[in-house]
C-alpha beads as a LAMMPS data file, in Angstrom:
LAMMPS data file: protein, C-alpha beads

214 atoms
213 bonds

1 atom types
1 bond types

-500.0 500.0 xlo xhi
-500.0 500.0 ylo yhi
-500.0 500.0 zlo zhi

Masses

1 110.0

Atoms # bond

1 1 1 0.000 0.000 0.000
2 1 1 2.764 2.362 0.946
3 1 1 4.522 1.536 -2.292
4 1 1 1.474 2.501 -4.360
5 1 1 1.168 5.789 -2.508
6 1 1 4.834 6.595 -3.087
7 1 1 4.509 5.902 -6.822
8 1 1 1.406 8.095 -6.960
9 1 1 3.195 10.932 -5.193
10 1 1 6.147 10.690 -7.577
11 1 1 3.829 10.827 -10.594
12 1 1 2.065 13.888 -9.206
13 1 1 5.411 15.534 -8.503
14 1 1 6.686 14.988 -12.100
15 1 1 3.320 16.114 -13.448
16 1 1 3.644 19.407 -11.551
17 1 1 7.191 19.843 -12.850
18 1 1 6.061 19.207 -16.425
19 1 1 3.173 21.682 -16.166
20 1 1 5.459 24.327 -14.622
21 1 1 8.046 23.837 -17.385
22 1 1 5.332 23.980 -20.044
23 1 1 3.957 27.229 -18.598
24 1 1 7.463 28.698 -18.481
25 1 1 8.098 27.846 -22.157
26 1 1 4.739 29.262 -23.213
27 1 1 5.442 32.484 -21.273
28 1 1 8.863 32.945 -22.900
29 1 1 7.364 32.319 -26.349
30 1 1 4.614 34.896 -25.726
31 1 1 7.157 37.496 -24.588
32 1 1 9.275 36.948 -27.724
33 1 1 6.226 37.255 -29.990
34 1 1 5.147 40.470 -28.221
35 1 1 8.631 41.989 -28.583
36 1 1 8.693 41.210 -32.311
37 1 1 5.225 42.465 -33.201
38 1 1 4.827 45.276 -30.687
39 1 1 4.423 48.587 -32.628
40 1 1 7.504 50.834 -32.502
41 1 1 6.874 54.418 -31.467
42 1 1 7.852 56.867 -34.207
43 1 1 9.973 59.882 -33.411
44 1 1 10.975 62.769 -35.682
45 1 1 14.712 63.355 -35.577
46 1 1 15.339 67.053 -36.231
47 1 1 18.292 68.256 -38.300
48 1 1 21.171 69.423 -36.193
49 1 1 22.395 72.993 -36.481
50 1 1 25.425 71.773 -38.449
51 1 1 23.243 70.012 -41.029
52 1 1 20.929 72.975 -41.368
53 1 1 23.643 75.567 -41.930
54 1 1 26.173 73.532 -43.932
55 1 1 25.843 74.580 -47.577
56 1 1 28.641 72.692 -49.315
57 1 1 31.149 69.850 -49.160
58 1 1 34.871 70.000 -49.793
59 1 1 37.083 67.483 -51.563
60 1 1 40.876 67.335 -51.928
61 1 1 42.016 66.477 -55.450
62 1 1 45.615 65.476 -56.135
63 1 1 47.155 65.714 -59.593
64 1 1 50.473 65.971 -61.443
65 1 1 52.342 68.739 -63.228
66 1 1 51.529 67.133 -66.570
67 1 1 47.780 67.087 -65.970
68 1 1 47.719 70.620 -64.597
69 1 1 49.913 71.892 -67.426
70 1 1 47.503 70.495 -70.021
71 1 1 44.534 72.036 -68.213
72 1 1 46.151 75.477 -67.858
73 1 1 47.193 75.664 -71.509
74 1 1 43.807 74.421 -72.720
75 1 1 42.215 77.214 -70.699
76 1 1 44.665 79.796 -72.046
77 1 1 44.067 78.627 -75.620
78 1 1 40.335 79.261 -75.248
79 1 1 40.973 82.584 -73.550
80 1 1 43.418 83.861 -76.199
81 1 1 42.042 82.315 -79.386
82 1 1 40.213 85.497 -80.440
83 1 1 43.110 87.801 -79.578
84 1 1 46.528 88.544 -81.048
85 1 1 48.291 87.434 -77.881
86 1 1 50.262 84.212 -77.678
87 1 1 51.792 82.634 -74.600
88 1 1 51.845 79.355 -72.756
89 1 1 52.825 77.961 -69.384
90 1 1 55.255 75.124 -68.750
91 1 1 55.313 73.550 -65.289
92 1 1 58.777 72.222 -64.570
93 1 1 60.671 72.715 -61.292
94 1 1 59.115 76.164 -61.417
95 1 1 56.459 77.967 -63.463
96 1 1 57.851 78.901 -66.871
97 1 1 55.871 81.551 -68.777
98 1 1 56.754 81.716 -72.474
99 1 1 55.201 84.155 -74.913
100 1 1 55.467 87.171 -77.148
101 1 1 54.869 90.816 -76.325
102 1 1 53.444 93.068 -79.050
103 1 1 55.714 96.120 -78.895
104 1 1 55.374 98.825 -81.529
105 1 1 54.929 97.097 -84.891
106 1 1 56.553 93.818 -83.966
107 1 1 56.563 91.145 -81.267
108 1 1 59.327 90.399 -78.812
109 1 1 59.775 86.983 -77.133
110 1 1 59.497 86.972 -73.363
111 1 1 60.359 84.276 -70.836
112 1 1 59.711 84.351 -67.111
113 1 1 60.611 81.792 -64.438
114 1 1 58.449 82.006 -61.310
115 1 1 58.212 80.260 -57.961
116 1 1 54.660 79.422 -56.782
117 1 1 53.833 80.400 -53.182
118 1 1 50.497 79.109 -51.902
119 1 1 48.530 81.597 -49.798
120 1 1 46.383 80.773 -46.774
121 1 1 43.202 81.612 -48.665
122 1 1 44.042 79.178 -51.491
123 1 1 45.372 81.706 -54.000
124 1 1 48.917 81.612 -55.412
125 1 1 51.646 84.216 -55.735
126 1 1 54.124 83.575 -58.558
127 1 1 57.376 85.154 -57.444
128 1 1 59.723 86.081 -60.267
129 1 1 63.069 84.223 -60.367
130 1 1 64.351 85.379 -63.742
131 1 1 62.979 87.265 -66.724
132 1 1 64.094 88.158 -70.234
133 1 1 62.600 90.225 -73.049
134 1 1 64.256 89.264 -76.324
135 1 1 67.767 90.773 -76.512
136 1 1 66.769 93.875 -74.591
137 1 1 68.630 94.581 -71.391
138 1 1 65.925 96.089 -69.210
139 1 1 65.331 96.096 -65.446
140 1 1 63.080 93.280 -64.255
141 1 1 60.451 95.719 -62.999
142 1 1 60.292 97.408 -66.408
143 1 1 59.711 94.059 -68.149
144 1 1 56.985 93.249 -65.615
145 1 1 55.380 96.580 -66.498
146 1 1 55.414 95.586 -70.154
147 1 1 53.787 92.276 -69.230
148 1 1 51.077 94.089 -67.327
149 1 1 50.500 96.580 -70.134
150 1 1 50.750 94.491 -73.273
151 1 1 49.934 90.894 -72.345
152 1 1 46.318 89.748 -71.877
153 1 1 45.575 87.867 -68.672
154 1 1 42.274 86.725 -67.117
155 1 1 40.812 89.239 -64.674
156 1 1 41.676 86.988 -61.713
157 1 1 45.392 87.248 -62.618
158 1 1 47.160 90.502 -61.702
159 1 1 50.780 91.612 -62.116
160 1 1 52.602 93.609 -59.478
161 1 1 55.753 95.080 -61.096
162 1 1 56.942 96.663 -57.849
163 1 1 57.026 93.307 -56.041
164 1 1 58.037 91.457 -59.232
165 1 1 55.278 88.934 -58.816
166 1 1 52.046 87.701 -60.358
167 1 1 49.019 87.162 -58.129
168 1 1 46.781 84.305 -59.266
169 1 1 43.410 84.563 -57.500
170 1 1 42.415 80.939 -58.049
171 1 1 39.515 81.325 -55.633
172 1 1 38.001 83.999 -57.883
173 1 1 37.884 81.849 -60.999
174 1 1 34.432 81.652 -62.534
175 1 1 33.482 78.042 -63.227
176 1 1 30.232 77.160 -64.998
177 1 1 29.472 74.358 -62.563
178 1 1 29.554 76.896 -59.686
179 1 1 32.273 74.856 -57.973
180 1 1 34.974 76.755 -56.083
181 1 1 38.643 75.855 -56.396
182 1 1 41.533 76.740 -54.105
183 1 1 45.137 75.561 -53.995
184 1 1 46.044 73.297 -51.097
185 1 1 49.615 72.397 -52.045
186 1 1 51.939 73.099 -54.988
187 1 1 55.343 71.455 -54.732
188 1 1 56.561 71.339 -58.332
189 1 1 59.914 69.736 -57.575
190 1 1 58.217 66.817 -55.800
191 1 1 55.382 66.770 -58.372
192 1 1 52.935 67.048 -55.480
193 1 1 49.945 69.207 -56.310
194 1 1 46.679 69.306 -54.399
195 1 1 43.556 71.392 -54.863
196 1 1 40.473 71.850 -52.734
197 1 1 37.166 71.592 -54.587
198 1 1 34.144 73.130 -52.867
199 1 1 30.829 71.790 -54.145
200 1 1 27.755 73.845 -53.148
201 1 1 24.715 71.694 -52.353
202 1 1 22.594 74.126 -54.338
203 1 1 24.512 73.175 -57.492
204 1 1 23.431 69.550 -57.047
205 1 1 19.854 70.479 -56.102
206 1 1 20.358 69.245 -52.532
207 1 1 19.727 72.501 -50.663
208 1 1 16.017 72.358 -51.512
209 1 1 15.835 68.832 -50.173
210 1 1 17.408 69.857 -46.867
211 1 1 14.928 72.697 -46.446
212 1 1 11.979 70.365 -47.081
213 1 1 13.214 67.861 -44.537
214 1 1 13.279 70.589 -41.889

Bonds

1 1 1 2
2 1 2 3
3 1 3 4
4 1 4 5
5 1 5 6
6 1 6 7
7 1 7 8
8 1 8 9
9 1 9 10
10 1 10 11
11 1 11 12
12 1 12 13
13 1 13 14
14 1 14 15
15 1 15 16
16 1 16 17
17 1 17 18
18 1 18 19
19 1 19 20
20 1 20 21
21 1 21 22
22 1 22 23
23 1 23 24
24 1 24 25
25 1 25 26
26 1 26 27
27 1 27 28
28 1 28 29
29 1 29 30
30 1 30 31
31 1 31 32
32 1 32 33
33 1 33 34
34 1 34 35
35 1 35 36
36 1 36 37
37 1 37 38
38 1 38 39
39 1 39 40
40 1 40 41
41 1 41 42
42 1 42 43
43 1 43 44
44 1 44 45
45 1 45 46
46 1 46 47
47 1 47 48
48 1 48 49
49 1 49 50
50 1 50 51
51 1 51 52
52 1 52 53
53 1 53 54
54 1 54 55
55 1 55 56
56 1 56 57
57 1 57 58
58 1 58 59
59 1 59 60
60 1 60 61
61 1 61 62
62 1 62 63
63 1 63 64
64 1 64 65
65 1 65 66
66 1 66 67
67 1 67 68
68 1 68 69
69 1 69 70
70 1 70 71
71 1 71 72
72 1 72 73
73 1 73 74
74 1 74 75
75 1 75 76
76 1 76 77
77 1 77 78
78 1 78 79
79 1 79 80
80 1 80 81
81 1 81 82
82 1 82 83
83 1 83 84
84 1 84 85
85 1 85 86
86 1 86 87
87 1 87 88
88 1 88 89
89 1 89 90
90 1 90 91
91 1 91 92
92 1 92 93
93 1 93 94
94 1 94 95
95 1 95 96
96 1 96 97
97 1 97 98
98 1 98 99
99 1 99 100
100 1 100 101
101 1 101 102
102 1 102 103
103 1 103 104
104 1 104 105
105 1 105 106
106 1 106 107
107 1 107 108
108 1 108 109
109 1 109 110
110 1 110 111
111 1 111 112
112 1 112 113
113 1 113 114
114 1 114 115
115 1 115 116
116 1 116 117
117 1 117 118
118 1 118 119
119 1 119 120
120 1 120 121
121 1 121 122
122 1 122 123
123 1 123 124
124 1 124 125
125 1 125 126
126 1 126 127
127 1 127 128
128 1 128 129
129 1 129 130
130 1 130 131
131 1 131 132
132 1 132 133
133 1 133 134
134 1 134 135
135 1 135 136
136 1 136 137
137 1 137 138
138 1 138 139
139 1 139 140
140 1 140 141
141 1 141 142
142 1 142 143
143 1 143 144
144 1 144 145
145 1 145 146
146 1 146 147
147 1 147 148
148 1 148 149
149 1 149 150
150 1 150 151
151 1 151 152
152 1 152 153
153 1 153 154
154 1 154 155
155 1 155 156
156 1 156 157
157 1 157 158
158 1 158 159
159 1 159 160
160 1 160 161
161 1 161 162
162 1 162 163
163 1 163 164
164 1 164 165
165 1 165 166
166 1 166 167
167 1 167 168
168 1 168 169
169 1 169 170
170 1 170 171
171 1 171 172
172 1 172 173
173 1 173 174
174 1 174 175
175 1 175 176
176 1 176 177
177 1 177 178
178 1 178 179
179 1 179 180
180 1 180 181
181 1 181 182
182 1 182 183
183 1 183 184
184 1 184 185
185 1 185 186
186 1 186 187
187 1 187 188
188 1 188 189
189 1 189 190
190 1 190 191
191 1 191 192
192 1 192 193
193 1 193 194
194 1 194 195
195 1 195 196
196 1 196 197
197 1 197 198
198 1 198 199
199 1 199 200
200 1 200 201
201 1 201 202
202 1 202 203
203 1 203 204
204 1 204 205
205 1 205 206
206 1 206 207
207 1 207 208
208 1 208 209
209 1 209 210
210 1 210 211
211 1 211 212
212 1 212 213
213 1 213 214
């Protein structure tokens, strides 16, 4: 009799354990299902002040003397093609300006060697190293005056005869794409040239998008 009662108690004990384990598993499963399908509260993330006021992105572009030389002379060809002026630029260990000055009824060959000095604002000063005007023996400043007077340059290039230098306002160049260019580094001897390209969001039609998102 006692044996039957013991067996019955054991069965009841295991039955309780099984039911408790079953309830535990069902509870865990319900919690997992609720976590998966419970609706997520939506929140509007506002633009930060930086995102709202930032109007452009900047990129650093590295190139070589050869590539820049081709670009400069292609630009100068377009600029001078409807004029009587002829000159070109050769980027070597320095900037070599080669051309002809129309003086009186003839032209006189001119050659200038210049050292590029990058300015903090991204412009460049070309400092004269040597200069010659045909066979004429003239002071350097006088030849620079002739350059300023008789040679056609873009409006963002200015000659300063007193300082014997040419100021190249790269940041003032007008580019159809509305991009802005500035010089980051110009080491001709090491063939290490870097430019900063500023791309306005408005040019890409992004500014309108940012305003709508706000």
